[in-house]
C-alpha positions, 0 to 999 in steps of 0.5 A: 500500500502507498503511504498517505500524505500528511495533512497540514499541521499548522493548527493546534487542533489534533483532529479526530479518527473515527473507526467505523465497524460493520457487521458481516451479518447485516446486509452491506449498505444498511448503516446507521444514521450517525455512520452516514453523517460521519462518512459525509462529514469526513475529510478523508475516508480510508479502507485497507480492504479494496474488496470490502463489501461496504465500498460499492454502497459508500461510493454509490452514495457519493463518498470517496473512499481511498484504499490505504492502510495507514500507520498510526503516525500517518493517521495522526498527521492526516488528522492534524489541523482539525481534520476528521479521518474515517477508517472503515474497519476490515473484519479484523477490526484494525488491531495494528492501527489501534495498538499503534495509536495506543502506543503513541498516546502512551509516549506522552509526546504526541498531540493525539487526535480524538479516537471514536469507535462508531458501530455502523451496523449492529447484530440483531438478536440471533445473528450468531445463528447465521454463523452456525449455519455457515460453519455447518455448511463448510463442515458438511462439505469438507469434514470426512466424518461429518460429510458421511453422517446420516439422520440415523447415525446421528440419532444417538448423539441427539439423545446423549446431548438431551440427557447432558442438557438435563443434567446441566439444568439439574446441577444448576451449572450456568456455564455447563448449561450454555455449552449443552444448549449449544450442543443440542442446537448443533444437532438441530442444525446438523440434521437440517443441513443433512435434510437439504440433500434429500433428493425428493423431499429436501428442507432447510434450517429455515424451513425448520425455523419457519415451521416452529414459528408458525406453530408457536403463533398458532398455539398462542392466540392469547399473544398473537390473536384475540384470545385471552389467557390470565393464568397458566391453566388458560394457556395450557387449555389454549395449547391443548385445544389448538394442538388437537385441531392441528393433529386431529388424532384418533387416539390420545396416545398418538405422538407419544414416543414409545422409545422414551424411558419407561417412567417418562412413558408411563407418566406421559400416558397417564397425563394424556388419559387425565387431560382427556378426561378418560377413565382407564384403570391401570392394568392389573398384573404382578411384578415390579413393572406394574408397581412402577406403572402405578407409582408413575401414574400417582406421581403424574397426578400429583404434579411430580415428574417421576423420571426426575424424582427417581434421578434425584434419588439415584444421585443421592444413592450414588453419593452414598456409594461414594461415601461408603467407598471412601470409608469413615471420615478421619477424626 
Protein backbone atom coordinates (compact mmCIF):
# COMPACT_ATOMS: atom_id res chain seq x y z
CA UNK A 1 0.00 0.00 0.00
CA UNK A 2 1.16 3.55 -0.66
CA UNK A 3 1.54 5.74 2.40
CA UNK A 4 -0.96 8.56 2.63
CA UNK A 5 0.41 12.07 2.51
CA UNK A 6 0.17 14.10 5.73
CA UNK A 7 -2.34 16.89 6.04
CA UNK A 8 -1.22 20.39 7.09
CA UNK A 9 -0.15 20.53 10.73
CA UNK A 10 -0.07 24.27 11.35
CA UNK A 11 -3.13 24.36 13.58
CA UNK A 12 -3.27 23.13 17.18
CA UNK A 13 -6.42 21.02 16.79
CA UNK A 14 -5.27 17.36 16.54
CA UNK A 15 -8.48 16.35 14.78
CA UNK A 16 -10.45 13.13 15.07
CA UNK A 17 -10.18 9.49 14.00
CA UNK A 18 -13.44 7.58 13.55
CA UNK A 19 -13.10 3.80 13.39
CA UNK A 20 -16.22 2.62 11.59
CA UNK A 21 -17.15 -1.00 12.26
CA UNK A 22 -19.81 -3.03 10.48
CA UNK A 23 -21.33 -6.45 10.96
CA UNK A 24 -20.98 -9.03 8.20
CA UNK A 25 -24.32 -10.42 9.39
CA UNK A 26 -26.15 -7.28 8.23
CA UNK A 27 -26.54 -6.58 4.51
CA UNK A 28 -23.94 -4.05 3.29
CA UNK A 29 -25.23 -0.53 2.82
CA UNK A 30 -27.60 -0.76 5.78
CA UNK A 31 -25.73 1.63 8.04
CA UNK A 32 -26.87 3.73 10.98
CA UNK A 33 -27.68 7.41 10.52
CA UNK A 34 -24.70 8.54 12.70
CA UNK A 35 -22.45 6.43 10.46
CA UNK A 36 -23.73 8.11 7.29
CA UNK A 37 -23.32 11.51 8.93
CA UNK A 38 -19.73 10.75 9.90
CA UNK A 39 -18.91 9.46 6.41
CA UNK A 40 -20.35 12.51 4.63
CA UNK A 41 -18.70 14.97 7.02
CA UNK A 42 -15.24 13.33 6.97
CA UNK A 43 -12.27 14.99 5.32
CA UNK A 44 -10.99 11.59 4.27
CA UNK A 45 -12.40 8.07 4.29
CA UNK A 46 -9.88 5.22 4.24
CA UNK A 47 -10.20 1.44 3.95
CA UNK A 48 -7.38 -1.09 3.77
CA UNK A 49 -9.52 -3.68 2.00
CA UNK A 50 -10.32 -2.75 -1.56
CA UNK A 51 -12.85 -5.61 -1.71
CA UNK A 52 -14.71 -4.53 1.45
CA UNK A 53 -18.43 -5.23 0.82
CA UNK A 54 -19.43 -1.76 2.01
CA UNK A 55 -17.33 0.14 -0.53
CA UNK A 56 -19.68 -0.08 -3.56
CA UNK A 57 -22.52 1.30 -1.45
CA UNK A 58 -20.41 4.09 0.01
CA UNK A 59 -19.23 5.17 -3.44
CA UNK A 60 -22.79 4.98 -4.79
CA UNK A 61 -23.72 7.41 -2.02
CA UNK A 62 -21.08 9.84 -3.28
CA UNK A 63 -18.41 9.12 -0.66
CA UNK A 64 -14.83 9.00 -1.90
CA UNK A 65 -13.00 6.10 -0.28
CA UNK A 66 -9.23 5.75 -0.52
CA UNK A 67 -7.71 2.28 -0.40
CA UNK A 68 -4.96 2.70 2.17
CA UNK A 69 -3.61 1.01 5.30
CA UNK A 70 -2.02 3.92 7.17
CA UNK A 71 0.20 3.57 10.19
CA UNK A 72 -0.69 5.25 13.46
CA UNK A 73 1.82 8.02 12.77
CA UNK A 74 0.31 8.66 9.34
CA UNK A 75 -3.19 8.85 10.77
CA UNK A 76 -2.07 11.38 13.39
CA UNK A 77 -0.52 13.52 10.67
CA UNK A 78 -3.62 13.20 8.47
CA UNK A 79 -5.88 14.41 11.30
CA UNK A 80 -3.71 17.36 12.30
CA UNK A 81 -5.30 20.74 11.73
CA UNK A 82 -8.72 19.67 12.94
CA UNK A 83 -9.41 17.15 10.21
CA UNK A 84 -11.62 14.08 10.60
CA UNK A 85 -10.48 10.80 9.12
CA UNK A 86 -12.89 7.87 8.98
CA UNK A 87 -11.34 4.42 8.79
CA UNK A 88 -13.71 1.75 7.53
CA UNK A 89 -12.56 -1.23 9.56
CA UNK A 90 -11.94 -4.62 8.00
CA UNK A 91 -13.23 -7.82 9.54
CA UNK A 92 -10.29 -7.97 11.93
CA UNK A 93 -11.12 -4.55 13.38
CA UNK A 94 -7.79 -2.81 12.60
CA UNK A 95 -5.83 -4.01 15.66
CA UNK A 96 -2.49 -2.82 14.25
CA UNK A 97 -3.81 0.72 13.89
CA UNK A 98 -5.47 0.90 17.30
CA UNK A 99 -2.46 -0.66 19.02
CA UNK A 100 -0.21 1.84 17.27
CA UNK A 101 -2.37 4.76 18.37
CA UNK A 102 -2.34 3.47 21.94
CA UNK A 103 1.44 3.19 21.80
CA UNK A 104 1.81 6.76 20.55
CA UNK A 105 -0.55 8.07 23.20
CA UNK A 106 1.44 6.25 25.85
CA UNK A 107 4.62 8.14 25.00
CA UNK A 108 3.05 11.42 26.10
CA UNK A 109 4.98 13.22 23.35
CA UNK A 110 2.31 13.24 20.63
CA UNK A 111 -0.72 15.50 20.46
CA UNK A 112 -3.24 12.76 19.77
CA UNK A 113 -6.47 13.14 17.81
CA UNK A 114 -9.72 12.06 19.41
CA UNK A 115 -10.46 8.41 18.70
CA UNK A 116 -14.09 7.35 18.30
CA UNK A 117 -15.37 3.83 17.76
CA UNK A 118 -18.60 4.05 15.76
CA UNK A 119 -20.56 0.84 15.10
CA UNK A 120 -22.24 1.43 11.75
CA UNK A 121 -24.39 -1.70 11.91
CA UNK A 122 -25.40 -3.91 14.80
CA UNK A 123 -26.11 -7.60 15.10
CA UNK A 124 -29.74 -8.35 15.81
CA UNK A 125 -30.58 -10.97 18.48
CA UNK A 126 -29.96 -14.39 16.99
CA UNK A 127 -27.46 -13.13 14.43
CA UNK A 128 -24.81 -15.62 15.53
CA UNK A 129 -27.12 -18.39 14.38
CA UNK A 130 -26.19 -17.35 10.84
CA UNK A 131 -22.56 -18.07 11.71
CA UNK A 132 -23.53 -21.51 12.96
CA UNK A 133 -25.36 -22.30 9.71
CA UNK A 134 -22.36 -21.11 7.69
CA UNK A 135 -19.88 -23.15 9.74
CA UNK A 136 -22.10 -26.21 9.48
CA UNK A 137 -22.24 -25.82 5.69
CA UNK A 138 -18.46 -25.86 5.48
CA UNK A 139 -18.04 -28.77 7.89
CA UNK A 140 -20.60 -30.82 5.97
CA UNK A 141 -18.73 -30.16 2.73
CA UNK A 142 -15.13 -30.57 3.92
CA UNK A 143 -15.01 -32.80 7.02
CA UNK A 144 -14.50 -36.52 6.21
CA UNK A 145 -16.60 -37.59 9.21
CA UNK A 146 -19.38 -35.01 9.09
CA UNK A 147 -19.89 -35.35 5.35
CA UNK A 148 -20.82 -39.02 5.76
CA UNK A 149 -23.30 -38.70 8.62
CA UNK A 150 -26.99 -39.55 8.28
CA UNK A 151 -30.06 -38.84 10.39
CA UNK A 152 -29.99 -42.38 11.76
CA UNK A 153 -26.29 -42.24 12.50
CA UNK A 154 -26.68 -39.03 14.49
CA UNK A 155 -29.78 -40.12 16.42
CA UNK A 156 -27.83 -41.46 19.41
CA UNK A 157 -26.00 -38.16 19.78
CA UNK A 158 -29.28 -36.29 19.99
CA UNK A 159 -30.33 -38.50 22.89
CA UNK A 160 -26.97 -38.11 24.64
CA UNK A 161 -26.96 -34.33 24.27
CA UNK A 162 -30.52 -34.07 25.58
CA UNK A 163 -29.58 -36.02 28.70
CA UNK A 164 -26.46 -33.90 29.22
CA UNK A 165 -28.63 -30.79 28.96
CA UNK A 166 -31.00 -32.14 31.60
CA UNK A 167 -28.04 -32.91 33.86
CA UNK A 168 -26.69 -29.38 33.49
CA UNK A 169 -30.12 -27.97 34.39
CA UNK A 170 -30.43 -30.17 37.46
CA UNK A 171 -26.92 -29.32 38.66
CA UNK A 172 -27.51 -25.58 38.19
CA UNK A 173 -24.19 -25.08 36.39
CA UNK A 174 -24.68 -22.00 34.20
CA UNK A 175 -21.52 -22.46 32.12
CA UNK A 176 -22.37 -26.10 31.53
CA UNK A 177 -25.95 -25.17 30.66
CA UNK A 178 -24.80 -22.73 27.99
CA UNK A 179 -22.46 -25.31 26.49
CA UNK A 180 -25.05 -28.10 26.48
CA UNK A 181 -27.66 -25.84 24.87
CA UNK A 182 -25.13 -25.25 22.12
CA UNK A 183 -24.61 -28.98 21.69
CA UNK A 184 -28.36 -29.54 21.36
CA UNK A 185 -28.61 -26.65 18.89
CA UNK A 186 -25.82 -28.23 16.85
CA UNK A 187 -27.89 -31.39 16.49
CA UNK A 188 -30.78 -29.37 15.07
CA UNK A 189 -28.60 -27.50 12.58
CA UNK A 190 -26.70 -30.67 11.61
CA UNK A 191 -29.89 -32.63 10.88
CA UNK A 192 -31.34 -29.68 8.94
CA UNK A 193 -28.17 -29.46 6.85
CA UNK A 194 -28.35 -33.18 6.03
CA UNK A 195 -32.03 -32.78 5.14
CA UNK A 196 -31.14 -30.27 2.42
CA UNK A 197 -29.51 -33.08 0.44
CA UNK A 198 -32.58 -35.32 0.26
CA UNK A 199 -33.28 -36.00 -3.43
CA UNK A 200 -37.08 -35.86 -3.20
CA UNK A 201 -38.14 -34.05 -0.01
CA UNK A 202 -35.38 -31.61 0.98
CA UNK A 203 -35.84 -28.97 3.64
CA UNK A 204 -33.51 -26.46 5.27
CA UNK A 205 -32.95 -24.96 8.69
CA UNK A 206 -35.12 -22.03 7.53
CA UNK A 207 -37.98 -24.45 6.91
CA UNK A 208 -37.46 -25.87 10.40
CA UNK A 209 -37.47 -22.40 11.97
CA UNK A 210 -40.43 -21.29 9.87
CA UNK A 211 -42.43 -24.31 10.96
CA UNK A 212 -41.89 -23.77 14.66
CA UNK A 213 -42.59 -20.03 14.32
CA UNK A 214 -45.93 -20.76 12.66
CA UNK A 215 -46.74 -23.37 15.31
CA UNK A 216 -45.92 -21.04 18.20
CA UNK A 217 -48.02 -18.23 16.77
CA UNK A 218 -50.97 -20.54 16.15
CA UNK A 219 -50.78 -22.06 19.63
CA UNK A 220 -50.56 -18.69 21.37
CA UNK A 221 -53.76 -16.95 20.28
CA UNK A 222 -53.69 -15.06 23.59
CA UNK A 223 -50.44 -13.40 22.45
CA UNK A 224 -50.84 -13.10 18.67
CA UNK A 225 -54.62 -13.23 18.39
CA UNK A 226 -57.78 -12.10 20.11
CA UNK A 227 -57.99 -14.83 22.76
CA UNK A 228 -57.30 -14.04 26.42
CA UNK A 229 -55.38 -16.04 29.00
CA UNK A 230 -54.90 -14.85 32.57
CA UNK A 231 -53.44 -17.97 34.15
CA UNK A 232 -51.04 -20.75 33.18
CA UNK A 233 -54.02 -23.08 33.13
CA UNK A 234 -55.69 -20.89 30.48
CA UNK A 235 -52.53 -21.02 28.40
CA UNK A 236 -52.38 -24.81 28.66
CA UNK A 237 -56.02 -25.07 27.62
CA UNK A 238 -55.33 -22.92 24.53
CA UNK A 239 -52.30 -25.04 23.70
CA UNK A 240 -54.12 -28.36 24.01
CA UNK A 241 -57.12 -27.14 22.01
CA UNK A 242 -55.09 -25.78 19.11
CA UNK A 243 -52.82 -28.83 19.18
CA UNK A 244 -55.84 -31.12 18.95
CA UNK A 245 -57.16 -29.11 16.00
CA UNK A 246 -53.81 -29.38 14.22
CA UNK A 247 -53.19 -33.06 14.80
CA UNK A 248 -56.77 -34.38 14.58
CA UNK A 249 -55.63 -37.52 16.37
CA UNK A 250 -57.78 -40.61 16.61
CA UNK A 251 -56.21 -41.58 19.95
CA UNK A 252 -54.75 -39.67 22.89
CA UNK A 253 -51.72 -41.95 22.62
CA UNK A 254 -50.75 -40.65 19.19
CA UNK A 255 -47.48 -38.73 19.28
CA UNK A 256 -46.24 -40.40 22.46
CA UNK A 257 -42.82 -41.89 21.61
CA UNK A 258 -42.74 -45.44 22.93
CA UNK A 259 -38.93 -45.48 22.87
CA UNK A 260 -38.55 -42.92 25.66
CA UNK A 261 -37.50 -44.00 29.18
CA UNK A 262 -40.11 -46.22 30.76
CA UNK A 263 -41.01 -44.00 33.72
CA UNK A 264 -41.40 -40.97 31.46
CA UNK A 265 -43.51 -43.05 29.06
CA UNK A 266 -45.81 -44.20 31.86
CA UNK A 267 -46.21 -40.65 33.16
CA UNK A 268 -46.92 -39.29 29.67
CA UNK A 269 -49.63 -41.87 29.04
CA UNK A 270 -51.19 -41.11 32.42
CA UNK A 271 -51.11 -37.40 31.61
CA UNK A 272 -52.85 -37.93 28.26
CA UNK A 273 -55.55 -40.00 29.91
CA UNK A 274 -56.11 -37.48 32.70
CA UNK A 275 -56.15 -34.49 30.34
CA UNK A 276 -58.66 -36.19 28.04
CA UNK A 277 -60.93 -36.98 30.98
CA UNK A 278 -60.88 -40.70 30.26
CA UNK A 279 -61.46 -43.36 32.86
CA UNK A 280 -58.86 -46.00 32.10
CA UNK A 281 -57.94 -48.21 35.05
CA UNK A 282 -54.33 -49.28 35.31
CA UNK A 283 -53.79 -52.84 34.07
CA UNK A 284 -53.66 -55.42 36.81
CA UNK A 285 -50.60 -57.58 36.97
CA UNK A 286 -47.91 -58.99 39.17
CA UNK A 287 -44.37 -57.78 39.36
CA UNK A 288 -42.26 -54.66 39.72
CA UNK A 289 -43.27 -53.29 36.33
CA UNK A 290 -46.91 -52.88 37.29
CA UNK A 291 -45.90 -51.41 40.65
CA UNK A 292 -43.71 -48.86 38.88
CA UNK A 293 -46.53 -48.05 36.46
CA UNK A 294 -48.83 -47.30 39.40
CA UNK A 295 -46.16 -45.15 41.05
CA UNK A 296 -45.58 -43.21 37.82
CA UNK A 297 -49.30 -42.57 37.39
CA UNK A 298 -49.60 -41.46 41.01
CA UNK A 299 -46.64 -39.11 40.64
CA UNK A 300 -48.04 -37.56 37.46
CA UNK A 301 -51.40 -36.96 39.12
CA UNK A 302 -49.57 -35.18 41.96
CA UNK A 303 -47.64 -32.98 39.52
CA UNK A 304 -44.33 -34.78 40.08
CA UNK A 305 -42.05 -35.83 37.24
CA UNK A 306 -41.27 -39.45 38.19
CA UNK A 307 -38.23 -39.56 35.92
CA UNK A 308 -36.70 -36.51 37.60
CA UNK A 309 -37.68 -37.76 41.05
CA UNK A 310 -36.05 -41.15 40.51
CA UNK A 311 -32.98 -39.49 39.03
CA UNK A 312 -32.64 -37.27 42.11
CA UNK A 313 -32.95 -40.30 44.38
CA UNK A 314 -30.40 -42.18 42.28
CA UNK A 315 -27.98 -39.28 42.61
CA UNK A 316 -28.36 -39.44 46.37
CA UNK A 317 -27.69 -43.17 46.20
CA UNK A 318 -24.64 -42.50 44.03
CA UNK A 319 -23.29 -40.09 46.62
CA UNK A 320 -23.92 -42.60 49.41
CA UNK A 321 -21.99 -45.24 47.48
CA UNK A 322 -19.04 -42.87 47.01
CA UNK A 323 -19.07 -42.05 50.72
CA UNK A 324 -19.13 -45.72 51.64
CA UNK A 325 -16.20 -46.42 49.32
CA UNK A 326 -14.21 -43.62 50.90
CA UNK A 327 -14.62 -45.19 54.35
CA UNK A 328 -15.26 -43.43 57.65
CA UNK A 329 -14.01 -39.87 57.86
CA UNK A 330 -10.80 -39.44 59.85
CA UNK A 331 -11.18 -37.83 63.23
